PDB file of N, H, CA, C and O in Angstrom:
ATOM      1  N   MET A   1     120.332 287.299  94.707  1.00  0.00           N
ATOM      2  CA  MET A   1     118.969 287.247  94.209  1.00  0.00           C
ATOM      3  C   MET A   1     118.516 288.054  92.844  1.00  0.00           C
ATOM      4  O   MET A   1     118.163 287.373  91.881  1.00  0.00           O
ATOM      5  N   ALA A   2     118.518 289.183  92.762  1.00  0.00           N
ATOM      6  H   ALA A   2     118.805 289.736  93.544  1.00  0.00           H
ATOM      7  CA  ALA A   2     118.318 289.805  91.506  1.00  0.00           C
ATOM      8  C   ALA A   2     119.018 289.527  90.579  1.00  0.00           C
ATOM      9  O   ALA A   2     118.379 289.754  89.552  1.00  0.00           O
ATOM     10  N   GLN A   3     120.408 288.996  90.267  1.00  0.00           N
ATOM     11  H   GLN A   3     120.927 288.811  91.102  1.00  0.00           H
ATOM     12  CA  GLN A   3     120.956 288.454  89.269  1.00  0.00           C
ATOM     13  C   GLN A   3     120.527 286.940  89.042  1.00  0.00           C
ATOM     14  O   GLN A   3     120.848 286.395  87.986  1.00  0.00           O
ATOM     15  N   ILE A   4     119.913 286.351  89.867  1.00  0.00           N
ATOM     16  H   ILE A   4     119.652 286.794  90.725  1.00  0.00           H
ATOM     17  CA  ILE A   4     119.513 285.271  89.927  1.00  0.00           C
ATOM     18  C   ILE A   4     118.545 285.503  89.249  1.00  0.00           C
ATOM     19  O   ILE A   4     118.829 285.425  88.054  1.00  0.00           O
ATOM     20  N   MET A   5     117.087 285.860  89.518  1.00  0.00           N
ATOM     21  H   MET A   5     116.856 285.923  90.489  1.00  0.00           H
ATOM     22  CA  MET A   5     116.109 285.913  89.084  1.00  0.00           C
ATOM     23  C   MET A   5     116.559 286.550  87.292  1.00  0.00           C
ATOM     24  O   MET A   5     116.200 285.974  86.265  1.00  0.00           O
ATOM     25  N   VAL A   6     117.210 287.542  87.329  1.00  0.00           N
ATOM     26  H   VAL A   6     117.502 288.010  88.163  1.00  0.00           H
ATOM     27  CA  VAL A   6     117.624 287.851  85.795  1.00  0.00           C
ATOM     28  C   VAL A   6     117.929 286.587  84.668  1.00  0.00           C
ATOM     29  O   VAL A   6     117.439 286.089  83.654  1.00  0.00           O
ATOM     30  N   ILE A   7     118.724 286.486  85.298  1.00  0.00           N
ATOM     31  H   ILE A   7     119.121 286.890  86.122  1.00  0.00           H
ATOM     32  CA  ILE A   7     119.279 284.602  84.330  1.00  0.00           C
ATOM     33  C   ILE A   7     118.077 284.054  84.188  1.00  0.00           C
ATOM     34  O   ILE A   7     117.785 283.678  83.053  1.00  0.00           O
ATOM     35  N   LEU A   8     117.265 283.904  85.085  1.00  0.00           N
ATOM     36  H   LEU A   8     117.502 284.210  86.007  1.00  0.00           H
ATOM     37  CA  LEU A   8     115.973 282.734  84.922  1.00  0.00           C
ATOM     38  C   LEU A   8     114.754 283.382  84.109  1.00  0.00           C
ATOM     39  O   LEU A   8     113.826 282.727  83.634  1.00  0.00           O
ATOM     40  N   ASN A   9     114.895 284.684  84.030  1.00  0.00           N
ATOM     41  H   ASN A   9     115.649 285.215  84.415  1.00  0.00           H
ATOM     42  CA  ASN A   9     113.624 285.563  83.497  1.00  0.00           C
ATOM     43  C   ASN A   9     114.266 286.029  81.773  1.00  0.00           C
ATOM     44  O   ASN A   9     114.122 287.056  81.109  1.00  0.00           O
ATOM     45  N   GLU A  10     114.665 285.323  81.627  1.00  0.00           N
ATOM     46  H   GLU A  10     114.782 284.489  82.166  1.00  0.00           H
ATOM     47  CA  GLU A  10     115.170 286.053  80.166  1.00  0.00           C
ATOM     48  C   GLU A  10     114.333 286.195  79.220  1.00  0.00           C
ATOM     49  O   GLU A  10     114.249 287.168  78.471  1.00  0.00           O
ATOM     50  N   ASP A  11     113.558 285.050  79.213  1.00  0.00           N
ATOM     51  H   ASP A  11     113.626 284.260  79.821  1.00  0.00           H
ATOM     52  CA  ASP A  11     112.495 285.465  78.071  1.00  0.00           C
ATOM     53  C   ASP A  11     110.842 286.193  78.531  1.00  0.00           C
ATOM     54  O   ASP A  11     109.880 286.322  77.773  1.00  0.00           O
ATOM     55  N   GLY A  12     110.931 286.619  80.130  1.00  0.00           N
ATOM     56  H   GLY A  12     111.712 286.515  80.745  1.00  0.00           H
ATOM     57  CA  GLY A  12     109.854 287.166  80.756  1.00  0.00           C
ATOM     58  C   GLY A  12     108.782 286.297  81.095  1.00  0.00           C
ATOM     59  O   GLY A  12     107.651 286.737  81.302  1.00  0.00           O
ATOM     60  N   LEU A  13     109.115 284.882  81.175  1.00  0.00           N
ATOM     61  H   LEU A  13     110.034 284.525  81.006  1.00  0.00           H
ATOM     62  CA  LEU A  13     108.176 283.635  81.416  1.00  0.00           C
ATOM     63  C   LEU A  13     107.649 284.267  83.039  1.00  0.00           C
ATOM     64  O   LEU A  13     106.607 283.773  83.470  1.00  0.00           O
ATOM     65  N   LEU A  14     108.241 285.162  83.770  1.00  0.00           N
ATOM     66  H   LEU A  14     109.087 285.563  83.419  1.00  0.00           H
ATOM     67  CA  LEU A  14     108.150 284.982  85.335  1.00  0.00           C
ATOM     68  C   LEU A  14     107.832 286.189  84.971  1.00  0.00           C
ATOM     69  O   LEU A  14     108.512 286.987  84.325  1.00  0.00           O
ATOM     70  N   LYS A  15     106.445 286.345  85.537  1.00  0.00           N
ATOM     71  H   LYS A  15     105.893 285.697  86.061  1.00  0.00           H
ATOM     72  CA  LYS A  15     105.740 288.015  86.228  1.00  0.00           C
ATOM     73  C   LYS A  15     106.122 288.212  87.758  1.00  0.00           C
ATOM     74  O   LYS A  15     105.804 287.525  88.728  1.00  0.00           O
ATOM     75  N   PRO A  16     106.843 289.275  87.684  1.00  0.00           N
ATOM     76  CA  PRO A  16     106.977 289.786  89.287  1.00  0.00           C
ATOM     77  C   PRO A  16     105.278 290.067  89.907  1.00  0.00           C
ATOM     78  O   PRO A  16     104.245 290.614  89.519  1.00  0.00           O
ATOM     79  N   GLY A  17     105.852 289.199  91.273  1.00  0.00           N
ATOM     80  H   GLY A  17     106.691 288.755  91.587  1.00  0.00           H
ATOM     81  CA  GLY A  17     104.524 289.190  91.876  1.00  0.00           C
ATOM     82  C   GLY A  17     103.547 287.761  91.961  1.00  0.00           C
ATOM     83  O   GLY A  17     102.929 287.214  92.875  1.00  0.00           O
ATOM     84  N   GLY A  18     103.736 287.500  90.654  1.00  0.00           N
ATOM     85  H   GLY A  18     104.238 287.944  89.912  1.00  0.00           H
ATOM     86  CA  GLY A  18     102.974 286.175  90.356  1.00  0.00           C
ATOM     87  C   GLY A  18     103.462 284.947  90.960  1.00  0.00           C
ATOM     88  O   GLY A  18     104.630 284.798  91.320  1.00  0.00           O
ATOM     89  N   PRO A  19     102.360 283.886  91.086  1.00  0.00           N
ATOM     90  CA  PRO A  19     102.527 282.938  91.995  1.00  0.00           C
ATOM     91  C   PRO A  19     103.989 282.084  91.276  1.00  0.00           C
ATOM     92  O   PRO A  19     104.862 281.698  92.053  1.00  0.00           O
ATOM     93  N   VAL A  20     104.073 281.952  90.433  1.00  0.00           N
ATOM     94  H   VAL A  20     103.364 282.266  89.801  1.00  0.00           H
ATOM     95  CA  VAL A  20     105.100 280.885  89.603  1.00  0.00           C
ATOM     96  C   VAL A  20     106.667 282.076  90.057  1.00  0.00           C
ATOM     97  O   VAL A  20     107.811 281.730  90.353  1.00  0.00           O
ATOM     98  N   TYR A  21     106.295 282.968  89.984  1.00  0.00           N
ATOM     99  H   TYR A  21     105.366 283.250  89.744  1.00  0.00           H
ATOM    100  CA  TYR A  21     107.631 283.757  90.522  1.00  0.00           C
ATOM    101  C   TYR A  21     107.989 284.137  92.133  1.00  0.00           C
ATOM    102  O   TYR A  21     109.068 284.189  92.724  1.00  0.00           O
ATOM    103  N   LYS A  22     106.837 284.337  92.498  1.00  0.00           N
ATOM    104  H   LYS A  22     105.961 284.295  92.017  1.00  0.00           H
ATOM    105  CA  LYS A  22     106.876 283.766  94.121  1.00  0.00           C
ATOM    106  C   LYS A  22     107.706 282.277  94.616  1.00  0.00           C
ATOM    107  O   LYS A  22     108.599 282.091  95.442  1.00  0.00           O
ATOM    108  N   ILE A  23     106.985 281.377  93.731  1.00  0.00           N
ATOM    109  H   ILE A  23     106.260 281.528  93.060  1.00  0.00           H
ATOM    110  CA  ILE A  23     107.713 279.656  94.094  1.00  0.00           C
ATOM    111  C   ILE A  23     108.942 279.762  93.436  1.00  0.00           C
ATOM    112  O   ILE A  23     109.616 278.813  93.836  1.00  0.00           O
ATOM    113  N   VAL A  24     109.813 280.665  92.343  1.00  0.00           N
ATOM    114  H   VAL A  24     109.265 281.435  92.018  1.00  0.00           H
ATOM    115  CA  VAL A  24     110.938 280.313  92.220  1.00  0.00           C
ATOM    116  C   VAL A  24     111.721 281.240  92.669  1.00  0.00           C
ATOM    117  O   VAL A  24     112.920 280.973  92.589  1.00  0.00           O
ATOM    118  N   ARG A  25     111.277 282.824  93.374  1.00  0.00           N
ATOM    119  H   ARG A  25     110.303 283.041  93.439  1.00  0.00           H
ATOM    120  CA  ARG A  25     112.006 283.586  94.239  1.00  0.00           C
ATOM    121  C   ARG A  25     112.237 282.520  95.631  1.00  0.00           C
ATOM    122  O   ARG A  25     113.389 282.397  96.049  1.00  0.00           O
ATOM    123  N   GLU A  26     111.314 281.904  96.194  1.00  0.00           N
ATOM    124  H   GLU A  26     110.379 282.003  95.854  1.00  0.00           H
ATOM    125  CA  GLU A  26     111.167 281.318  97.177  1.00  0.00           C
ATOM    126  C   GLU A  26     112.906 279.918  97.251  1.00  0.00           C
ATOM    127  O   GLU A  26     113.799 279.825  98.094  1.00  0.00           O
ATOM    128  N   SER A  27     112.646 279.112  95.933  1.00  0.00           N
ATOM    129  H   SER A  27     111.921 279.187  95.248  1.00  0.00           H
ATOM    130  CA  SER A  27     113.344 278.093  95.771  1.00  0.00           C
ATOM    131  C   SER A  27     114.715 278.970  95.705  1.00  0.00           C
ATOM    132  O   SER A  27     115.602 278.555  96.451  1.00  0.00           O
ATOM    133  N   VAL A  28     115.007 280.063  94.964  1.00  0.00           N
ATOM    134  H   VAL A  28     114.286 280.400  94.358  1.00  0.00           H
ATOM    135  CA  VAL A  28     116.341 280.788  94.761  1.00  0.00           C
ATOM    136  C   VAL A  28     116.713 281.300  96.113  1.00  0.00           C
ATOM    137  O   VAL A  28     117.897 281.583  96.296  1.00  0.00           O
ATOM    138  N   SER A  29     115.904 281.447  97.027  1.00  0.00           N
ATOM    139  H   SER A  29     114.943 281.217  96.879  1.00  0.00           H
ATOM    140  CA  SER A  29     116.280 282.049  98.489  1.00  0.00           C
ATOM    141  C   SER A  29     116.752 281.109  99.249  1.00  0.00           C
ATOM    142  O   SER A  29     117.588 281.302 100.131  1.00  0.00           O
ATOM    143  N   ASP A  30     116.195 279.910  98.931  1.00  0.00           N
ATOM    144  H   ASP A  30     115.516 279.754  98.214  1.00  0.00           H
ATOM    145  CA  ASP A  30     116.359 278.726  99.483  1.00  0.00           C
ATOM    146  C   ASP A  30     118.079 278.436  99.474  1.00  0.00           C
ATOM    147  O   ASP A  30     118.908 278.457 100.384  1.00  0.00           O
ATOM    148  N   ARG A  31     118.191 278.152  97.973  1.00  0.00           N
ATOM    149  H   ARG A  31     117.518 278.135  97.233  1.00  0.00           H
ATOM    150  CA  ARG A  31     119.954 277.888  97.349  1.00  0.00           C
ATOM    151  C   ARG A  31     120.375 279.116  98.034  1.00  0.00           C
ATOM    152  O   ARG A  31     121.564 278.862  97.844  1.00  0.00           O
ATOM    153  N   ILE A  32     120.401 279.802  98.424  1.00  0.00           N
ATOM    154  H   ILE A  32     119.435 280.008  98.578  1.00  0.00           H
ATOM    155  CA  ILE A  32     121.199 281.126  98.368  1.00  0.00           C
ATOM    156  C   ILE A  32     121.815 280.655  99.848  1.00  0.00           C
ATOM    157  O   ILE A  32     122.964 280.289 100.093  1.00  0.00           O
ATOM    158  N   ASP A  33     120.509 280.801 100.885  1.00  0.00           N
ATOM    159  H   ASP A  33     119.575 281.097 100.686  1.00  0.00           H
ATOM    160  CA  ASP A  33     120.819 280.309 102.608  1.00  0.00           C
ATOM    161  C   ASP A  33     121.610 278.882 102.555  1.00  0.00           C
ATOM    162  O   ASP A  33     122.559 278.688 103.315  1.00  0.00           O
ATOM    163  N   ARG A  34     121.201 277.943 101.672  1.00  0.00           N
ATOM    164  H   ARG A  34     120.431 278.100 101.054  1.00  0.00           H
ATOM    165  CA  ARG A  34     122.298 276.956 101.604  1.00  0.00           C
ATOM    166  C   ARG A  34     123.603 276.840 101.302  1.00  0.00           C
ATOM    167  O   ARG A  34     124.450 276.191 101.916  1.00  0.00           O
ATOM    168  N   LEU A  35     123.758 277.613 100.156  1.00  0.00           N
ATOM    169  H   LEU A  35     123.070 278.141  99.657  1.00  0.00           H
ATOM    170  CA  LEU A  35     124.875 277.778  99.470  1.00  0.00           C
ATOM    171  C   LEU A  35     125.807 279.079  99.605  1.00  0.00           C
ATOM    172  O   LEU A  35     126.958 279.134  99.170  1.00  0.00           O
ATOM    173  N   GLY A  36     125.254 279.941 100.157  1.00  0.00           N
ATOM    174  H   GLY A  36     124.319 279.896 100.509  1.00  0.00           H
ATOM    175  CA  GLY A  36     125.527 281.463  99.681  1.00  0.00           C
ATOM    176  C   GLY A  36     125.334 282.011  98.730  1.00  0.00           C
ATOM    177  O   GLY A  36     124.426 281.385  98.183  1.00  0.00           O
ATOM    178  N   PRO A  37     125.615 282.843  98.120  1.00  0.00           N
ATOM    179  CA  PRO A  37     125.151 283.957  97.221  1.00  0.00           C
ATOM    180  C   PRO A  37     125.923 283.274  96.090  1.00  0.00           C
ATOM    181  O   PRO A  37     125.387 282.479  95.319  1.00  0.00           O
ATOM    182  N   ASP A  38     127.061 283.588  96.041  1.00  0.00           N
ATOM    183  H   ASP A  38     127.496 284.234  96.668  1.00  0.00           H
ATOM    184  CA  ASP A  38     128.247 283.294  95.012  1.00  0.00           C
ATOM    185  C   ASP A  38     128.009 281.826  94.474  1.00  0.00           C
ATOM    186  O   ASP A  38     127.776 281.584  93.290  1.00  0.00           O
ATOM    187  N   ALA A  39     128.092 280.873  95.470  1.00  0.00           N
ATOM    188  H   ALA A  39     128.281 281.070  96.433  1.00  0.00           H
ATOM    189  CA  ALA A  39     127.832 279.888  94.633  1.00  0.00           C
ATOM    190  C   ALA A  39     126.547 279.371  94.085  1.00  0.00           C
ATOM    191  O   ALA A  39     126.555 278.590  93.134  1.00  0.00           O
ATOM    192  N   ALA A  40     125.376 279.801  94.681  1.00  0.00           N
ATOM    193  H   ALA A  40     125.370 280.436  95.453  1.00  0.00           H
ATOM    194  CA  ALA A  40     124.183 279.580  94.536  1.00  0.00           C
ATOM    195  C   ALA A  40     123.951 280.408  92.800  1.00  0.00           C
ATOM    196  O   ALA A  40     123.110 279.908  92.054  1.00  0.00           O
ATOM    197  N   LEU A  41     124.572 281.354  92.433  1.00  0.00           N
ATOM    198  H   LEU A  41     125.256 281.761  93.039  1.00  0.00           H
ATOM    199  CA  LEU A  41     124.767 282.061  90.979  1.00  0.00           C
ATOM    200  C   LEU A  41     125.480 280.748  90.165  1.00  0.00           C
ATOM    201  O   LEU A  41     124.982 280.268  89.147  1.00  0.00           O
ATOM    202  N   LEU A  42     126.646 280.287  90.749  1.00  0.00           N
ATOM    203  H   LEU A  42     127.051 280.677  91.576  1.00  0.00           H
ATOM    204  CA  LEU A  42     127.065 279.378  89.754  1.00  0.00           C
ATOM    205  C   LEU A  42     126.635 278.565  89.470  1.00  0.00           C
ATOM    206  O   LEU A  42     126.845 278.032  88.380  1.00  0.00           O
ATOM    207  N   ASN A  43     125.602 278.003  90.625  1.00  0.00           N
ATOM    208  H   ASN A  43     125.431 278.436  91.510  1.00  0.00           H
ATOM    209  CA  ASN A  43     125.083 276.724  90.427  1.00  0.00           C
ATOM    210  C   ASN A  43     123.744 277.031  89.433  1.00  0.00           C
ATOM    211  O   ASN A  43     123.389 276.026  88.816  1.00  0.00           O
ATOM    212  N   VAL A  44     123.014 278.137  89.197  1.00  0.00           N
ATOM    213  H   VAL A  44     123.302 278.953  89.698  1.00  0.00           H
ATOM    214  CA  VAL A  44     122.090 278.195  88.617  1.00  0.00           C
ATOM    215  C   VAL A  44     122.457 278.645  87.236  1.00  0.00           C
ATOM    216  O   VAL A  44     121.611 278.438  86.366  1.00  0.00           O
ATOM    217  N   ILE A  45     123.656 279.268  86.867  1.00  0.00           N
ATOM    218  H   ILE A  45     124.343 279.436  87.574  1.00  0.00           H
ATOM    219  CA  ILE A  45     124.148 279.621  85.861  1.00  0.00           C
ATOM    220  C   ILE A  45     124.568 278.140  85.405  1.00  0.00           C
ATOM    221  O   ILE A  45     124.005 277.937  84.329  1.00  0.00           O
ATOM    222  N   ASP A  46     125.145 277.292  85.693  1.00  0.00           N
ATOM    223  H   ASP A  46     125.603 277.457  86.567  1.00  0.00           H
ATOM    224  CA  ASP A  46     125.339 275.598  85.339  1.00  0.00           C
ATOM    225  C   ASP A  46     123.947 274.951  85.063  1.00  0.00           C
ATOM    226  O   ASP A  46     123.715 274.167  84.143  1.00  0.00           O
ATOM    227  N   ARG A  47     123.170 275.336  85.875  1.00  0.00           N
ATOM    228  H   ARG A  47     123.358 275.973  86.622  1.00  0.00           H
ATOM    229  CA  ARG A  47     121.962 274.234  85.466  1.00  0.00           C
ATOM    230  C   ARG A  47     120.856 275.272  84.509  1.00  0.00           C
ATOM    231  O   ARG A  47     119.861 274.813  83.948  1.00  0.00           O
ATOM    232  N   LYS A  48     121.089 276.117  84.481  1.00  0.00           N
ATOM    233  H   LYS A  48     121.898 276.489  84.936  1.00  0.00           H
ATOM    234  CA  LYS A  48     120.538 277.415  83.743  1.00  0.00           C
ATOM    235  C   LYS A  48     119.445 276.284  82.726  1.00  0.00           C
ATOM    236  O   LYS A  48     118.372 276.043  83.279  1.00  0.00           O
ATOM    237  N   PRO A  49     119.577 275.865  81.857  1.00  0.00           N
ATOM    238  CA  PRO A  49     118.258 274.857  80.858  1.00  0.00           C
ATOM    239  C   PRO A  49     117.669 274.130  81.859  1.00  0.00           C
ATOM    240  O   PRO A  49     116.475 274.411  81.958  1.00  0.00           O
ATOM    241  N   GLN A  50     118.034 273.331  82.612  1.00  0.00           N
ATOM    242  H   GLN A  50     119.005 273.103  82.531  1.00  0.00           H
ATOM    243  CA  GLN A  50     117.195 272.289  83.498  1.00  0.00           C
ATOM    244  C   GLN A  50     116.508 273.232  84.152  1.00  0.00           C
ATOM    245  O   GLN A  50     115.308 272.978  84.040  1.00  0.00           O
ATOM    246  N   ILE A  51     116.668 274.066  84.694  1.00  0.00           N
ATOM    247  H   ILE A  51     117.642 274.272  84.785  1.00  0.00           H
ATOM    248  CA  ILE A  51     115.768 274.969  85.247  1.00  0.00           C
ATOM    249  C   ILE A  51     114.650 275.889  84.721  1.00  0.00           C
ATOM    250  O   ILE A  51     113.661 276.390  85.255  1.00  0.00           O
ATOM    251  N   ARG A  52     115.030 275.917  83.811  1.00  0.00           N
ATOM    252  H   ARG A  52     115.834 275.510  83.378  1.00  0.00           H
ATOM    253  CA  ARG A  52     114.090 277.179  83.275  1.00  0.00           C
ATOM    254  C   ARG A  52     113.001 276.111  82.729  1.00  0.00           C
ATOM    255  O   ARG A  52     111.794 276.225  82.943  1.00  0.00           O
ATOM    256  N   ASP A  53     113.580 275.087  82.014  1.00  0.00           N
ATOM    257  H   ASP A  53     114.561 274.995  81.840  1.00  0.00           H
ATOM    258  CA  ASP A  53     112.539 273.670  82.109  1.00  0.00           C
ATOM    259  C   ASP A  53     111.986 273.494  82.852  1.00  0.00           C
ATOM    260  O   ASP A  53     110.802 273.498  82.518  1.00  0.00           O
ATOM    261  N   GLN A  54     112.216 273.207  84.356  1.00  0.00           N
ATOM    262  H   GLN A  54     113.178 273.203  84.628  1.00  0.00           H
ATOM    263  CA  GLN A  54     111.250 273.075  85.503  1.00  0.00           C
ATOM    264  C   GLN A  54     110.442 274.179  85.590  1.00  0.00           C
ATOM    265  O   GLN A  54     109.325 273.788  85.930  1.00  0.00           O
ATOM    266  N   ILE A  55     110.474 275.887  85.385  1.00  0.00           N
ATOM    267  H   ILE A  55     111.381 276.204  85.108  1.00  0.00           H
ATOM    268  CA  ILE A  55     110.096 276.810  85.609  1.00  0.00           C
ATOM    269  C   ILE A  55     108.764 276.850  84.251  1.00  0.00           C
ATOM    270  O   ILE A  55     107.566 276.982  84.504  1.00  0.00           O
ATOM    271  N   LYS A  56     109.254 276.723  83.062  1.00  0.00           N
ATOM    272  H   LYS A  56     110.227 276.615  82.857  1.00  0.00           H
ATOM    273  CA  LYS A  56     107.934 276.386  82.005  1.00  0.00           C
ATOM    274  C   LYS A  56     107.304 275.057  82.776  1.00  0.00           C
ATOM    275  O   LYS A  56     106.188 275.045  82.255  1.00  0.00           O
ATOM    276  N   VAL A  57     107.315 274.267  83.416  1.00  0.00           N
ATOM    277  H   VAL A  57     108.221 274.277  83.839  1.00  0.00           H
ATOM    278  CA  VAL A  57     106.309 272.961  83.542  1.00  0.00           C
ATOM    279  C   VAL A  57     105.241 273.694  84.805  1.00  0.00           C
ATOM    280  O   VAL A  57     104.013 273.715  84.892  1.00  0.00           O
ATOM    281  N   LEU A  58     106.481 274.338  85.821  1.00  0.00           N
ATOM    282  H   LEU A  58     107.478 274.320  85.750  1.00  0.00           H
ATOM    283  CA  LEU A  58     105.631 274.757  86.601  1.00  0.00           C
ATOM    284  C   LEU A  58     104.692 275.597  86.145  1.00  0.00           C
ATOM    285  O   LEU A  58     103.578 275.528  86.664  1.00  0.00           O
ATOM    286  N   ALA A  59     104.918 276.488  85.168  1.00  0.00           N
ATOM    287  H   ALA A  59     105.823 276.544  84.747  1.00  0.00           H
ATOM    288  CA  ALA A  59     103.668 277.836  85.037  1.00  0.00           C
ATOM    289  C   ALA A  59     102.683 277.176  84.122  1.00  0.00           C
ATOM    290  O   ALA A  59     101.576 277.713  84.073  1.00  0.00           O
ATOM    291  N   MET A  60     102.910 275.950  83.280  1.00  0.00           N
ATOM    292  H   MET A  60     103.809 275.514  83.320  1.00  0.00           H
ATOM    293  CA  MET A  60     101.467 275.147  82.701  1.00  0.00           C
ATOM    294  C   MET A  60     101.008 274.691  83.824  1.00  0.00           C
ATOM    295  O   MET A  60      99.796 274.834  83.985  1.00  0.00           O
ATOM    296  N   TRP A  61     101.702 274.098  84.802  1.00  0.00           N
ATOM    297  H   TRP A  61     102.687 273.982  84.671  1.00  0.00           H
ATOM    298  CA  TRP A  61     100.942 273.018  85.711  1.00  0.00           C
ATOM    299  C   TRP A  61      99.896 274.101  86.789  1.00  0.00           C
ATOM    300  O   TRP A  61      98.836 273.724  87.289  1.00  0.00           O
ATOM    301  N   HIS A  62     100.535 275.551  86.980  1.00  0.00           N
ATOM    302  H   HIS A  62     101.396 275.857  86.574  1.00  0.00           H
ATOM    303  CA  HIS A  62      99.633 276.766  87.935  1.00  0.00           C
ATOM    304  C   HIS A  62      98.868 276.941  86.853  1.00  0.00           C
ATOM    305  O   HIS A  62      97.755 276.460  87.066  1.00  0.00           O
ATOM    306  N   LYS A  63      98.979 277.497  85.598  1.00  0.00           N
ATOM    307  H   LYS A  63      99.883 277.888  85.425  1.00  0.00           H
ATOM    308  CA  LYS A  63      98.097 277.936  84.413  1.00  0.00           C
ATOM    309  C   LYS A  63      96.872 277.183  84.579  1.00  0.00           C
ATOM    310  O   LYS A  63      95.868 277.782  84.965  1.00  0.00           O
ATOM    311  N   LYS A  64      96.827 275.768  84.299  1.00  0.00           N
ATOM    312  H   LYS A  64      97.642 275.282  83.986  1.00  0.00           H
ATOM    313  CA  LYS A  64      95.942 274.817  84.230  1.00  0.00           C
ATOM    314  C   LYS A  64      95.240 274.409  85.141  1.00  0.00           C
ATOM    315  O   LYS A  64      94.016 274.496  85.047  1.00  0.00           O
ATOM    316  N   ILE A  65      95.833 273.873  86.226  1.00  0.00           N
ATOM    317  H   ILE A  65      96.828 273.802  86.302  1.00  0.00           H
ATOM    318  CA  ILE A  65      95.131 273.142  87.555  1.00  0.00           C
ATOM    319  C   ILE A  65      95.302 273.984  88.594  1.00  0.00           C
ATOM    320  O   ILE A  65      94.499 273.787  89.506  1.00  0.00           O
ATOM    321  N   LYS A  66      96.223 275.022  88.799  1.00  0.00           N
ATOM    322  H   LYS A  66      96.876 275.181  88.059  1.00  0.00           H
ATOM    323  CA  LYS A  66      96.408 276.056  89.835  1.00  0.00           C
ATOM    324  C   LYS A  66      97.104 275.131  90.685  1.00  0.00           C
ATOM    325  O   LYS A  66      96.497 275.182  91.755  1.00  0.00           O
ATOM    326  N   LEU A  67      98.100 274.271  90.791  1.00  0.00           N
ATOM    327  H   LEU A  67      98.593 274.230  89.922  1.00  0.00           H
ATOM    328  CA  LEU A  67      98.784 273.571  91.419  1.00  0.00           C
ATOM    329  C   LEU A  67      99.840 274.407  91.858  1.00  0.00           C
ATOM    330  O   LEU A  67     100.200 275.297  91.088  1.00  0.00           O
ATOM    331  N   LYS A  68     100.575 274.248  93.288  1.00  0.00           N
ATOM    332  H   LYS A  68     100.282 273.524  93.914  1.00  0.00           H
ATOM    333  CA  LYS A  68     102.013 275.010  93.264  1.00  0.00           C
ATOM    334  C   LYS A  68     102.699 273.951  93.964  1.00  0.00           C
ATOM    335  O   LYS A  68     102.873 273.758  95.167  1.00  0.00           O
ATOM    336  N   PRO A  69     103.118 273.182  92.734  1.00  0.00           N
ATOM    337  CA  PRO A  69     104.096 272.609  93.095  1.00  0.00           C
ATOM    338  C   PRO A  69     106.069 273.438  93.721  1.00  0.00           C
ATOM    339  O   PRO A  69     106.346 274.604  94.003  1.00  0.00           O
ATOM    340  N   THR A  70     106.758 272.479  93.708  1.00  0.00           N
ATOM    341  H   THR A  70     106.533 271.532  93.479  1.00  0.00           H
ATOM    342  CA  THR A  70     107.740 273.313  94.459  1.00  0.00           C
ATOM    343  C   THR A  70     108.604 272.722  93.246  1.00  0.00           C
ATOM    344  O   THR A  70     108.201 271.871  92.454  1.00  0.00           O
ATOM    345  N   ILE A  71     110.474 273.622  93.247  1.00  0.00           N
ATOM    346  H   ILE A  71     110.801 274.314  93.891  1.00  0.00           H
ATOM    347  CA  ILE A  71     110.650 274.020  92.223  1.00  0.00           C
ATOM    348  C   ILE A  71     112.146 272.998  92.501  1.00  0.00           C
ATOM    349  O   ILE A  71     112.289 272.982  93.723  1.00  0.00           O
ATOM    350  N   GLU A  72     113.035 272.343  91.980  1.00  0.00           N
ATOM    351  H   GLU A  72     112.918 272.356  90.987  1.00  0.00           H
ATOM    352  CA  GLU A  72     114.149 271.613  92.624  1.00  0.00           C
ATOM    353  C   GLU A  72     115.256 272.329  91.591  1.00  0.00           C
ATOM    354  O   GLU A  72     115.181 272.549  90.383  1.00  0.00           O
ATOM    355  N   PHE A  73     116.139 272.555  92.406  1.00  0.00           N
ATOM    356  H   PHE A  73     116.199 272.376  93.388  1.00  0.00           H
ATOM    357  CA  PHE A  73     117.562 272.298  91.514  1.00  0.00           C
ATOM    358  C   PHE A  73     118.791 272.329  92.026  1.00  0.00           C
ATOM    359  O   PHE A  73     119.767 272.131  91.301  1.00  0.00           O
TER     360      PHE A  73
END
């Protein structure tokens, strides 16, 4: 979990404890539960640009209109 969160938060967009951070952490946790930790890490590394784009959109949505959509990767 920690390795994946570090990879996804290279630019500091995710603030620990913040609502977007919690949504991303929950999505990562679900991915780990489904794939296992090693496969989830490889999946995130492989899809990193797409996931980070989704996180940016999620952060914008939350900032503008306080929506809490999910992140899918």
